[in-house]
BALOBA-1460 file (C-alpha; in Angstrom, 3 decimals):
// residues 110
<rec num="1" residu="m" x="291.639" y="23.775" z="-101.051"/>
<rec num="2" residu="t" x="294.847" y="23.128" z="-98.863"/>
<rec num="3" residu="l" x="294.705" y="22.121" z="-95.163"/>
<rec num="4" residu="e" x="296.244" y="25.294" z="-93.985"/>
<rec num="5" residu="q" x="293.365" y="27.192" z="-96.218"/>
<rec num="6" residu="w" x="290.779" y="24.784" z="-94.578"/>
<rec num="7" residu="a" x="292.455" y="25.343" z="-90.984"/>
<rec num="8" residu="a" x="292.018" y="29.136" z="-91.845"/>
<rec num="9" residu="a" x="288.581" y="28.963" z="-93.032"/>
<rec num="10" residu="s" x="287.714" y="27.063" z="-89.829"/>
<rec num="11" residu="v" x="289.335" y="29.687" z="-87.331"/>
<rec num="12" residu="v" x="287.298" y="32.621" z="-89.211"/>
<rec num="13" residu="l" x="284.272" y="30.254" z="-89.301"/>
<rec num="14" residu="g" x="284.524" y="29.663" z="-85.449"/>
<rec num="15" residu="a" x="285.540" y="33.435" z="-84.757"/>
<rec num="16" residu="i" x="282.189" y="34.511" z="-86.573"/>
<rec num="17" residu="l" x="280.386" y="32.025" z="-84.754"/>
<rec num="18" residu="s" x="281.478" y="33.033" z="-81.608"/>
<rec num="19" residu="a" x="280.772" y="36.536" z="-82.227"/>
<rec num="20" residu="l" x="277.142" y="35.729" z="-83.243"/>
<rec num="21" residu="t" x="276.972" y="33.621" z="-80.105"/>
<rec num="22" residu="l" x="278.039" y="36.650" z="-77.848"/>
<rec num="23" residu="v" x="276.109" y="39.115" z="-79.718"/>
<rec num="24" residu="m" x="273.031" y="37.082" z="-79.267"/>
<rec num="25" residu="t" x="273.529" y="36.416" z="-75.628"/>
<rec num="26" residu="v" x="274.328" y="40.013" z="-74.921"/>
<rec num="27" residu="s" x="271.489" y="41.665" z="-77.374"/>
<rec num="28" residu="r" x="268.394" y="39.482" z="-75.505"/>
<rec num="29" residu="p" x="268.698" y="40.966" z="-71.869"/>
<rec num="30" residu="l" x="269.470" y="44.478" z="-73.827"/>
<rec num="31" residu="r" x="266.349" y="44.284" z="-75.660"/>
<rec num="32" residu="r" x="264.393" y="43.268" z="-72.489"/>
<rec num="33" residu="l" x="266.327" y="46.525" z="-70.420"/>
<rec num="34" residu="a" x="264.867" y="48.659" z="-73.519"/>
<rec num="35" residu="r" x="261.405" y="46.968" z="-73.295"/>
<rec num="36" residu="h" x="261.380" y="47.608" z="-69.626"/>
<rec num="37" residu="n" x="262.796" y="51.091" z="-70.003"/>
<rec num="38" residu="e" x="259.947" y="51.842" z="-72.646"/>
<rec num="39" residu="e" x="256.919" y="50.481" z="-70.202"/>
<rec num="40" residu="f" x="258.649" y="52.874" z="-67.238"/>
<rec num="41" residu="r" x="258.722" y="55.568" z="-69.532"/>
<rec num="42" residu="q" x="254.995" y="55.124" z="-70.762"/>
<rec num="43" residu="d" x="254.030" y="54.824" z="-67.335"/>
<rec num="44" residu="w" x="255.944" y="58.019" z="-65.853"/>
<rec num="45" residu="y" x="254.704" y="60.170" z="-69.051"/>
<rec num="46" residu="g" x="251.554" y="58.752" z="-69.866"/>
<rec num="47" residu="v" x="250.288" y="57.544" z="-73.409"/>
<rec num="48" residu="p" x="248.439" y="59.980" z="-75.607"/>
<rec num="49" residu="a" x="245.198" y="58.935" z="-77.040"/>
<rec num="50" residu="r" x="244.990" y="56.729" z="-80.161"/>
<rec num="51" residu="p" x="242.457" y="55.038" z="-82.204"/>
<rec num="52" residu="g" x="240.497" y="52.659" z="-79.967"/>
<rec num="53" residu="h" x="242.450" y="53.350" z="-76.787"/>
<rec num="54" residu="d" x="241.974" y="56.470" z="-74.430"/>
<rec num="55" residu="a" x="244.934" y="58.370" z="-73.074"/>
<rec num="56" residu="v" x="246.717" y="57.347" z="-69.823"/>
<rec num="57" residu="p" x="247.865" y="59.951" z="-67.927"/>
<rec num="58" residu="g" x="251.219" y="60.023" z="-66.271"/>
<rec num="59" residu="v" x="252.578" y="59.701" z="-62.931"/>
<rec num="60" residu="p" x="253.213" y="63.639" z="-62.349"/>
<rec num="61" residu="e" x="249.542" y="64.370" z="-63.783"/>
<rec num="62" residu="r" x="248.192" y="61.305" z="-61.464"/>
<rec num="63" residu="l" x="250.169" y="62.899" z="-58.419"/>
<rec num="64" residu="r" x="248.857" y="66.642" z="-59.300"/>
<rec num="65" residu="r" x="245.177" y="64.881" z="-58.961"/>
<rec num="66" residu="i" x="245.883" y="63.418" z="-55.743"/>
<rec num="67" residu="e" x="247.502" y="66.344" z="-54.171"/>
<rec num="68" residu="t" x="244.431" y="68.816" z="-55.501"/>
<rec num="69" residu="e" x="242.108" y="66.085" z="-53.563"/>
<rec num="70" residu="l" x="244.010" y="66.456" z="-50.329"/>
<rec num="71" residu="l" x="243.819" y="70.338" z="-50.152"/>
<rec num="72" residu="p" x="240.974" y="72.201" z="-48.602"/>
<rec num="73" residu="t" x="238.925" y="74.261" z="-51.467"/>
<rec num="74" residu="g" x="235.639" y="74.374" z="-50.427"/>
<rec num="75" residu="r" x="234.945" y="72.933" z="-53.926"/>
<rec num="76" residu="g" x="234.202" y="69.246" z="-52.891"/>
<rec num="77" residu="t" x="237.764" y="67.863" z="-52.357"/>
<rec num="78" residu="l" x="238.208" y="64.936" z="-50.456"/>
<rec num="79" residu="r" x="239.706" y="67.298" z="-47.779"/>
<rec num="80" residu="d" x="236.884" y="69.140" z="-47.646"/>
<rec num="81" residu="a" x="234.761" y="65.993" z="-47.148"/>
<rec num="82" residu="v" x="236.504" y="64.866" z="-44.486"/>
<rec num="83" residu="n" x="236.656" y="68.340" z="-43.222"/>
<rec num="84" residu="d" x="232.843" y="68.383" z="-43.321"/>
<rec num="85" residu="a" x="232.345" y="64.911" z="-41.749"/>
<rec num="86" residu="e" x="234.938" y="65.816" z="-38.701"/>
<rec num="87" residu="r" x="232.641" y="68.933" z="-38.429"/>
<rec num="88" residu="r" x="229.433" y="67.118" z="-38.001"/>
<rec num="89" residu="l" x="230.795" y="64.289" z="-35.855"/>
<rec num="90" residu="k" x="232.080" y="67.143" z="-33.581"/>
<rec num="91" residu="d" x="228.458" y="68.448" z="-33.639"/>
<rec num="92" residu="v" x="226.903" y="64.940" z="-32.866"/>
<rec num="93" residu="e" x="229.012" y="64.611" z="-30.069"/>
<rec num="94" residu="s" x="228.410" y="67.920" z="-28.548"/>
<rec num="95" residu="r" x="224.330" y="67.164" z="-28.821"/>
<rec num="96" residu="l" x="225.404" y="63.394" z="-27.290"/>
<rec num="97" residu="d" x="227.269" y="65.152" z="-24.311"/>
<rec num="98" residu="d" x="224.615" y="67.636" z="-24.046"/>
<rec num="99" residu="h" x="221.895" y="65.004" z="-24.062"/>
<rec num="100" residu="l" x="223.581" y="62.778" z="-21.473"/>
<rec num="101" residu="r" x="224.184" y="65.804" z="-19.075"/>
<rec num="102" residu="a" x="220.505" y="66.669" z="-19.266"/>
<rec num="103" residu="q" x="219.536" y="62.794" z="-18.743"/>
<rec num="104" residu="r" x="221.728" y="62.397" z="-15.907"/>
<rec num="105" residu="g" x="220.548" y="65.447" z="-14.590"/>
<rec num="106" residu="r" x="216.977" y="64.466" z="-14.414"/>
<rec num="107" residu="t" x="217.846" y="61.087" z="-13.088"/>
<rec num="108" residu="s" x="219.623" y="62.533" z="-9.863"/>
<rec num="109" residu="h" x="216.570" y="65.058" z="-9.206"/>
<rec num="110" residu="g" x="213.911" y="62.500" z="-9.550"/>
């Protein structure tokens, strides 16, 4: 091989190594981005059941479940429980007010 051929081969080899370095430098963040994108998609859309693993519902399904708990239905939702507790608290407050008024009436006449 002549000196010119060695020089040309060195230039080609340098270009190939530079291209490989560039590909490796760019591909690593792209692979990481693709992995994060896949994780987000699985979180958002959910994951179906597979052997040894239960299904994981996605965000829209979980939001629907939460939303149904926040609406009064008369069938034991969280909203129904809050409404019931509020109603019972008002009843207790009313009875306590009545009791205190009765006690004040006795002590002022006694």
